[in-house]
N, C-alpha and C positions, 0 to 999 in steps of 0.2 A: 163388289160392283153394285151400283144402284139397281134395285129391283130384284136382287138375288134373294133366295129363300134358303134358310139353313135349318137343319135339324140336329140338335146336340143331345147326346145321351151321356149322362154323368154317372159313373159307377164308383161309389165310394166303398173301399174295402175296409171293413171294421177290423180293429186290432185283433180281435179274437178269432178271425177267420184264418184257418190254417190249411195247408196243402194236405191231401190225403196221404196216408202212410205209403201206399203203393207208388204214387207218383213221386213222393219225396225220395224214396229209395231209388227210383229210376233216375232222378236228377243227380243224386249223389254218385251213382255208378257212371253217369255221363261225365261228371266232373272228374272223377278219377281217371277216366280214359282220355278225355280231350283236354285236360288241363294239367298234364303231367309236368312237374317242375323241370325247368331248363337250366342245366348246369352252366353257369357263366363264370365260375371261379377262375378258370384259366385265363379269362380276359380281364381279370382283376376287378370285376364288378363288386361293388359293396352296397351298403345300405344307402338309400336315397330318401329324401323327404317327400312325402306325397300328400302332406296336409293341405296343400294348395288345391288339390283336386277333390276335396270333400271327404277324405278318409278320416276316421276318428283317431286312428293311431298315427304316430308321428313319422314312422319310418317303415319301409318294406325292404327286405333283403332280396335284391334282384337275382342273387345266385340261386335262390330256391323258388321265387315267386314271380317269374317273368311273364307267365301266361295267365289269362283269365283274371286279371287284376280286379275287375269289377265284381266278378263272381266271388273272389276271395274276400273282398271287402264286405260283401253281403253275408258271409259266413261259410263260404267254401262248401264242403260236403253237407254241412248242416243247414245251408241256406233254405229258406222257405220262399218259393217263388210266388206265393201270394203277396209277398211284400218286397219283391225285387223290382226296382223301377222299370217300367215298360211292360211288365207282365201283369195279367189280371186273372183272378180266380172267380169261379161261380160260387153261389151260396153253398154248394155241396163240397167245396174245397178242390174241385178239379180245375186245372189250368186251362183257360180258354184263349188267352193271348200269351204266347211264349216269346219273350224278347231276349235274343242272344246275339244281336247285331254288334259286330266289332268287339266281341269278347276275347278274341285271340285263341279260338279253338284250334287245336292241332290234332286232327284225327280223321278217319274215314267217317262219312255220314253215319251217325250211330242209330241206324234204323231199329235194331232189336232192342237196344237199351232204352230208346225213347218211346217204344211202342205203347206202354201204358199211359204215357202222356198224350201222344199224338191221336189216340182214339177220341179225345175230347177237344183238342186244340182247333180253334177256328182261324186264328191269325198267327203265322210263324214268321219271325224276323231273324234271318241268319246272315244278312249281308255284312260284308267287310271282314269275314273270317278267311283270310288268304290261305290258311293252313287247313281248311276244311276240304277234304278230298272226296272223290267218288269214282265209281266205275261206269260213268256215263248213264245211258238209258237203263241198264240193268239195276243200278243203284236207285235211280229216281223212280222207276216203276215199283220197286219193292217198297220204297219209302211212301209213295202215294197210297199204296194198298193199306198202310197202317193209319191213314188220316182221312177217313171218309167225310168228316165234317169241316175240313179245311177250306176256308174261303180265300185266304191270302197266303201266297207262297212267295216270300221275298228272300232271295239268296244271291243278290248281285255281289260281285267281287269275291267269289268263292271258286273252287277248282273241282267241281263235281264230275268233270270228265277226265281228270288227270291220271287216274289209275287204270285206264283201259289197257288191255294187253292185245297182242297180235291175235287177230281173228274176231275181236269184239266189234260190234257194230259201232262205227265212229259217230253216228248220229245220237244226239241226246233225246230227241223226240221220236222215239221208236214207236211202232204199233203197240208194243206192250205198255209204254208210257201213256199213250192215248187211252188204252183200255182201262188202266188203273187210275187215271186222273179223277180226282173227286168231282162229282157232278155238280157240287155247289161252288166250285172254284170260280172266283170272279177277278182275281188279280194275280199276275205273275210278273216278278221282277228278277231277271237273270242276266243283267247287263255285265259286261266285262268278265265273262266266265270261260273264254276260250271255246265256246260252243261251235260245233261244226254241223253241217247238214242243212236240211230245208226246214221250213216252218209249216207244219201240217195244218190242214183245215180243222182238225179236231180241237185246236186251241181257240177257234172262233165259234164257241158255243153261243147259244142264245143268251146265256147269262154273263159271258165274259165282258168285263168292263175295262180292264187295263192289261196291256201286254207290253212289257219293256224288255227288249232283247238287244239293246245297243252295244256297240263295241265288241262284237263277236266275229265269227267267221262263217256266218250263215250265207247260203246261196239259194238259188231257185227264185221263185216269184213271191210277191206279197201273199200272205195267207188268204185263201179264198173263203167265202162265206159258205157255211153248211147249207145243203139243199134239203128240201122236204118234198116228198112225192104225194100228189093227190090224184088218184085215178091214173090217167095217162099223162099227167102234167107234172113236171119237176121244176120247182122254183127255189131260188135262194131265199132263206128266211132272214128276216131282220134281226139285228143283234142289239145288245145294250152297250156296245163298245163306246168308250169315252176317250181312252188314251192309247195310242199306238206309237211306240218309239223304237225305231230300227236303225238309227244312225250308225255309220261306220261298219257296214257289213258289205256283202257283194251281192245284194239282192237285185234282180233284174226284171225286165218285163214292164208292162203298163200298170198304172194305178187304176184298178177296175172301177167302173161306174158305180158298182154296188157300194163303194165307200161313201159316195154322195147320196145314194138313194135308200140304202138299207141300214145306215148307221145314224139314226135321227138324233142321237145324243152325243155325237162325236165332238170332243172338246179340243183334242190335240192330235195331229198326225205329223210325225217327224221321222223322216227317212233320208237324211242328208248323207252325202258321201257314199252313194251306192251306184247302181248302174240302171236306174229306172228309165224307161223309154216311153214314147207315145205321148198323147195329149192328156192334159189334166181333166179329171171329171168335173162336172158343174157343181162344186161344193156350194151348198146354200143353207147349211144348218145354222140356225141362229145361236146355237150353243157353241159354235166353233170359236175357239180362243186363239189358236196358233196353227199355221201351216208352215212347216219347215222342210223343204225338199231341195235344198241347195246342193250343188255339185252332183248332178245326175246328167241324164241325156234326154231330158224332156223336150218335146217339140210342141208346135201349135201355138195358140195364143193364151194370154192370161184370161182365165174364165171371167166373164162379166159378172157372174153370180157372186164372186168374191167381193165385189165393190159394195161398200156400205153395210156389210154385215154388222149388226149391233154388238155382237160379242167379240169380234175380232180384235186381238191385241197386237199380234205380230205376224207378218207374212214375209217369208224368206224363200224366194224362188231364184236366187242368184246362181250364176255359173251353170246355166243350162243352154238350150238352143231355142228358146222361145222367140217367136216372131210376131208380126202384126203390131197393131197400135195398142195404146193403153186404154183400158176401160174408162169411160167418162168419170165414174165416181170412185176411182181406185184409192183415193186418200180421204174419203169423206166419212168413214166409220166413226161413230161417236166415241168408241173405246179404243180406236186404233192408235198405236204408239210407234211401232217400228215397221218399216217396209224396205226390203232390199230386193231389187230386180237387177242387180249388177251383173255384167258379163253375159248378156244375152244378145239378141239381134233385133231388139224392138225398134220400131220406126214411128214416124209421125211426131206430133207435137205433144207436149204435156198438157192435158185437158184443162180448160178453165173450170174451176170448181171451188167450192168452199171447203177448204181443208179441215179435217176433223179437229175439234178443240184440244185433243191430247196428243196429236202427232208431234213427235220430237226427233224422229230419225228417218231420213229418206235417202236411199242410195239407188240411183238409176244410172250410175256411171257405166262406161264401157258398153254402150249400145249404139244405135244409129239414130237417136232422137234429134229432131230439128226444131225450128221455131225460135222464139225469143229466149235469150239466155236465162233471164230470171222472170218467169211468169208471175203476174200479180198474185195468183193463187198461192204460190209458195212465199212470196214476199209478205203476205198478210197472215200466214199461219202463226197463231199466237204462241205456240210452244216449240216451234221448230228450232232445234239446237244444232243438229248435225245434218248438213246437206251436201251430198256428193252427186255432181252432174258431170264430172270430168270425162274426157274421151268420148264425146258425142259429136254432133254436127250443129250444135246450138250457135246462133248467130245474132247479129244486131247489137245495139248498144245496151249497156247495163242501165236499168231504170233507176233514176234518182227519186228522192222523195217528191220533188216537184213534178216529175213526169208520171208518178204513180197516180196522181189525181186525188180521188176520194180517200179520206182517212189516212193521211201521211203519217200519223202517229203510230200506225201499225207496221211500219217499215222494219222488217227483219228484227223484231224486238227481242228475240231469244237466241239468235244464232251464235254459236261458239266456234263451229268449224264449218267452213264453206269452201268446197273445192270445185272450181269451174275451169280447171286447166285443160289444155289440149282440146279446144273447141275452135270456133270461127268467130269469136266475139270481137267486135270492133268498137270504135268510139273511145271515150275517155273513162278513166276510173272515177266514179262519182265521189265528190268530197264527202258525201254522206257516209261513205264507208268508214271514215275515221272515227265515227261515233258509234259504230256497231258494237254489240257486246263482245265480239271477238277481241276488241281492244280495250273495252271499258269494264267488262265484268271482272270481278276479283278471281284470283287463282283458287282452285279447289284441290285440296289434298284428299286422296283416297287410299284406303288400305288394300294392298294386293298381296299375293303370295310372296312377292319379292320385297315386301316392305311398303312403306309410305311412298306414294308417287304423286306427282302433280299432273292434273289433266291439262293437256295442251290445247290452246286456242289456235286456230289456223285459218289463214286465207290464202288460197292458191288460185292465181289468175294466169299462170304460166302458159306459154305455148299458144297464145291467141294472136289477135291482130290489133291490140289496143294501141291507141295513138295519143297525141297530146303530151303535156308535160308529165314526166314520171312523178308520181305522188310522193313528194319529199316528206310528208308527215309520217310515212312508214318508218323513217329513221328513228322516230320516238320509241319504236319497239325493239331496237337493235339489242339492247342489253336487258330486255325483259325475258326471263328464263322460260316462261310458259307460253310465249307467243311465237308462232312461226309464220312467216310471210314469204311467198314466192311470186314474183312478177317478171321473172326472166322470160326470154323468148318472145317479146312483143316488139312494137315499132314506135317507141316513145320518141318525142322530139329531142333534138340536140340543143344545147348540151345536157347531159345527164347531171342533175344537181349533185354538188359535191357531197352533200349529206348522205347520198346513196352510193358513194364510191365503193363501200364494202360489199355491195351486191354484185359488182362487176357487170353492170348492165351495158348493153350496146345500144346506141341510138339509131334512128332510121337511116342516116347517111352511111352507116357501116353495114347496111342490109340486115342488121340485127340477127345474125345467124347463131348466136349463142344458144346452146342446148340448155334446157332446164334440167334440174336434178331429178326429174321424174315426178315431182309433185309431193305435196305433204301426204305422208302415209302413216303418220304416227298419232295415235290418240292419247298416249301417255308419254310424258317426256322421257326420251332416251330409251324407250322400251321396245321399239320396233313393232308395236301393234298398229293396226289400222282399225279405227273405231268401226268401220263398216263391215269388218270381217264376220261378225256374229252378233246380231242383236239378241238380247234377251237372257236366257236362263242358263244355269249350271245344274249339274247333278250332284247331290250329296253322296256320301259314302254308301248309302243303302241303295243307290240307284234311283232315288226319288228326285224329281225335278223341283228345284227351288226357284221361284220367281223372285228376283231381286226387288228391293224396295223401290218405290216410284221415283225417289229422288237420288238413287244411287247411280252415278254416271257409268259405273262398271257394268251396267246391264248390257252395254254394247261391246264388251270386251271378251270375246272368246268363250261362250257357253256352248252345250250340245243341244239337246232339245229338252224343253221342259214344258211347263204349263199346268202342273198340278197332278198329284197322284191320288190314289185312293187309300 
């Protein structure tokens, strides 16, 4: 982002630097315990070629080497972690960054074995080891006690609570864990770990910068800020918190005002799919990059303080119970790209404003918004590609280039998907629509988990009160695979052009009672996605948010919360 300042430290490990004998022995013992060969001979597994993935040997026998393949390639028991990718050693040969993410470890958290290493480790990466188990809070407290210098504890997609027995405290964050937690710890990533219980305030230390606990079974309220007493006065103390990710839990209660007033460096707050209630605090941090609180029970208005924040990239407050009108500058942020307010009870008109230069995705559907169907502010938005205003109370005619007045060359210049269905729009379909990028822009192929897909372009005007001749130019799109058009449920003149017979339209003399198909809901051809469902980011296997590339259309297709990790 323009104006950002970065500090980069480059540590080059010389060839002659080696791990200390004590730590090397500890890593060898951990390898023997957590990387035991898996016998696959019964399944008929044989030798497979692994040269494609960077191994120096041509084949590995899966019947004996199915786990810890990366570790084995680095030398197995004899591996020197000063020279294993992702790990770093200090000049004295002690490991400071230990990288074991997605190594395929299959063991209980090896606290005693790793103790000689953990005394020095600052950053630990264990994420993606689904076979790494533990006994909940008891294991974690004991492990923390061996790592007084640890600043980063990243163990998403592990099973640290899987070995609890009857009578064990089901909570991971027990008082013992709080007591043993390294005082220098600034980053915790424990997403997708089956964690139960509440989130204690001990995690919100003055130094904590990142807390990612998404996709667990956490309950209770958002973690409160620690307090400090001065004389007879007790106040919450400010924190260094930058990233809070709690999506897909069962956290309830309000978002405390302290998240707006005592977290001056907050970059991302993401707690979608929970049970949060109450009004949103007046977030005003210029550092704020993304607010994602979709699918909760939030009430009140959209805070005016969110409008125009210079650092804001994405705002998703969809599927709540927000009311009132839209803040005047809701789309004006210079860095803003994605806004979703879908599925609330917002009223009033879409404010007249200069939409930010980078806004490409706006979803205000399924509210009670009124006023003109296509406000000039949205028509002139230079990068607006995805516009969802369906299921509102918008009315009046659709503005054509001629009616727009000044700068007609700015008329919907980037729009690929526009859904205005199920409103009260009347008048005719502007002939200018035939030249929109919906119909003229080339198809774009993108790579998804299901393979290569074509991004759909779509125009939905269904379920309105449009009159005049049915636009026969739409027939030109009939056999274009990536274009979807729905104009059913309107009051077009009779007779319907023969070119549009395939759409089964009814004209005004038939009272035009044909139901529409529910509107265009698909952002990827045949995929059943709706582009509006989730603007922005995905999480990688370590639980770290990955912001997609600026030009990647899949930014709008199904991520959790992201916005940057530490």
